[in-house]
C-alpha positions as CSV (number, residue, x, y, z in Angstrom):
1,M,96.5,36.3,73.4
2,I,93.5,38.0,72.1
3,V,92.8,37.6,68.3
4,V,90.5,40.1,66.6
5,M,89.5,39.3,63.0
6,P,87.4,42.1,61.5
7,Y,85.9,41.9,58.1
8,G,88.2,43.9,55.8
9,H,85.5,45.5,53.6
10,T,84.2,48.8,54.9
11,V,82.9,49.5,51.4
12,P,80.6,46.9,49.8
13,Y,81.7,44.8,46.8
14,T,78.8,46.2,44.9
15,A,79.8,49.9,45.3
16,P,81.3,51.7,42.3
17,R,85.0,51.4,41.8
18,S,85.5,55.0,42.9
19,E,84.0,54.1,46.3
20,Q,85.9,50.8,46.6
21,A,89.1,52.7,46.2
22,K,88.4,54.3,49.6
23,N,88.3,50.9,51.4
24,N,91.9,50.7,52.6
25,A,91.9,54.2,54.2
26,L,88.5,53.6,55.7
27,F,89.5,50.2,57.1
28,E,92.6,51.7,58.7
29,Q,90.5,54.5,60.3
30,Y,88.1,51.9,61.6
31,V,90.8,49.7,63.1
32,I,92.7,52.5,64.8
33,N,89.8,54.8,65.8
34,D,87.0,52.3,66.6
35,L,88.0,48.7,66.8
36,S,91.2,49.0,68.9
37,P,89.6,51.3,71.5
38,M,86.6,49.0,71.7
39,V,88.8,45.9,72.3
40,E,90.8,47.8,75.0
41,R,87.6,48.9,76.7
42,N,86.0,45.5,76.8
43,Y,88.9,43.1,77.3
44,R,91.9,42.9,79.7
45,V,94.5,43.9,77.2
46,K,98.1,44.7,78.1
47,S,98.9,48.2,77.2
48,G,101.9,49.4,75.2
49,R,103.0,48.8,71.6
50,E,105.3,46.0,72.6
51,N,102.2,44.0,73.4
52,H,100.3,44.7,70.2
53,A,100.7,43.1,66.7
54,V,98.8,43.3,63.5
55,A,98.7,40.5,61.0
56,G,96.5,39.4,58.0
57,L,96.2,37.3,55.0
58,S,95.7,38.2,51.4
59,M,94.0,41.6,51.3
60,G,94.1,41.6,55.1
61,G,97.9,41.2,54.9
62,G,98.0,44.4,52.9
63,H,95.9,46.0,55.5
64,A,98.2,44.8,58.3
65,L,101.2,46.2,56.5
66,Q,99.5,49.6,55.9
67,I,98.1,49.9,59.4
68,G,101.2,48.5,61.2
69,L,103.7,50.7,59.3
70,N,101.5,53.8,59.6
71,H,101.1,53.3,63.3
72,L,104.5,52.1,64.6
73,N,103.6,53.8,67.9
74,Q,100.9,51.2,68.4
75,F,102.4,47.9,67.0
76,S,105.7,46.2,67.5
77,A,105.0,43.3,65.2
78,V,103.5,43.2,61.7
79,A,102.8,40.1,59.6
80,A,101.5,39.6,56.2
81,F,100.6,36.1,54.7
82,S,100.4,36.0,50.9
83,S,99.4,39.6,51.1
84,A,98.6,42.4,48.9
85,T,101.3,45.1,49.0
86,P,100.5,48.7,50.0
87,A,101.3,51.1,47.1
88,N,104.0,52.9,49.2
89,F,105.6,49.8,50.7
90,E,108.9,49.8,48.8
91,S,109.4,53.6,49.1
92,R,108.6,53.4,52.8
93,V,111.3,50.7,53.3
94,K,113.8,52.7,51.4
95,S,113.0,56.0,53.0
96,N,113.6,55.1,56.6
97,P,114.9,51.5,57.2
98,S,116.4,52.5,60.6
99,E,112.9,53.5,61.9
100,L,111.5,50.1,61.0
101,N,114.5,48.4,62.7
102,E,114.1,50.5,65.8
103,K,110.4,50.2,66.2
104,L,109.5,46.7,64.9
105,K,110.6,43.7,66.9
106,L,109.1,41.5,64.2
107,L,108.3,42.1,60.5
108,W,107.1,38.8,59.0
109,I,106.2,38.1,55.4
110,S,105.2,34.7,54.2
111,C,104.0,33.5,50.8
112,G,103.5,30.2,49.0
113,R,105.8,29.7,46.0
114,D,102.8,29.1,43.7
115,D,101.0,32.2,44.9
116,P,100.6,35.0,42.2
117,A,102.2,37.4,44.7
118,F,105.3,35.3,45.3
119,A,107.6,36.9,42.7
120,R,106.7,40.4,44.0
121,W,107.5,39.4,47.6
122,Q,110.7,37.7,46.6
123,R,111.8,41.0,44.9
124,L,110.6,43.0,48.0
125,D,112.6,40.6,50.2
126,G,115.6,41.7,48.2
127,V,114.8,45.3,48.7
128,M,114.5,44.8,52.4
129,N,117.7,42.9,52.5
130,D,119.5,45.7,50.5
131,Q,118.1,48.3,53.0
132,K,119.1,46.1,55.9
133,V,115.6,46.0,57.3
134,R,115.3,43.2,59.8
135,H,112.5,40.9,58.7
136,T,111.6,37.4,58.0
137,F,110.6,36.3,54.5
138,W,109.2,32.8,54.9
139,P,108.5,31.1,51.5
140,T,106.6,27.9,51.7
141,E,105.1,25.4,49.3
142,G,101.6,26.1,48.1
143,A,99.4,28.7,46.6
144,H,97.0,31.4,47.8
145,T,95.2,29.0,50.2
146,F,94.2,28.5,53.8
147,S,96.6,25.7,54.3
148,V,99.5,28.0,53.5
149,W,98.1,30.7,55.9
150,R,97.5,28.2,58.7
151,E,101.2,27.1,58.4
152,S,102.3,30.7,58.4
153,L,100.3,31.5,61.4
154,A,101.7,28.5,63.3
155,E,105.2,29.7,62.6
156,F,104.5,33.4,63.3
157,A,102.4,33.3,66.5
158,P,105.0,31.8,68.8
159,L,107.5,34.5,67.8
160,L,105.2,37.1,69.4
161,F,106.1,35.7,72.9
162,H,109.9,35.9,72.8
């Protein structure tokens, strides 16, 4: 397994808010147009979407959801740990749940029960259940911390090899 962990800020923290608002779209372009091709050129990577996953924590989890769901032709597994939620996540789930079920072998969401995002993810788990989107919502003890994310990664990673 090759793990690539890019820095998720294409726009500096010190940039004006109007510029920072472009970060998610710019980061998605960077991952798809620059980073992924560079990894494929320089490492022996199995081709095919069934061999590619995208995951992240906190803001990076929001990026993983955005990138993975926007590029289902490139990723078969998407995971978000205590993540931000893309603005269109709920509408995307409701608009075409069959596409998600068809293309994703694994959609994994985890969040600590003391995390500020927990109530939102608990509600979105209900939305995904109502829409019959196959997914795993894995609540755990803890807050928005590395110990929660390490535990989530330890549960998620082995599922990639089934």
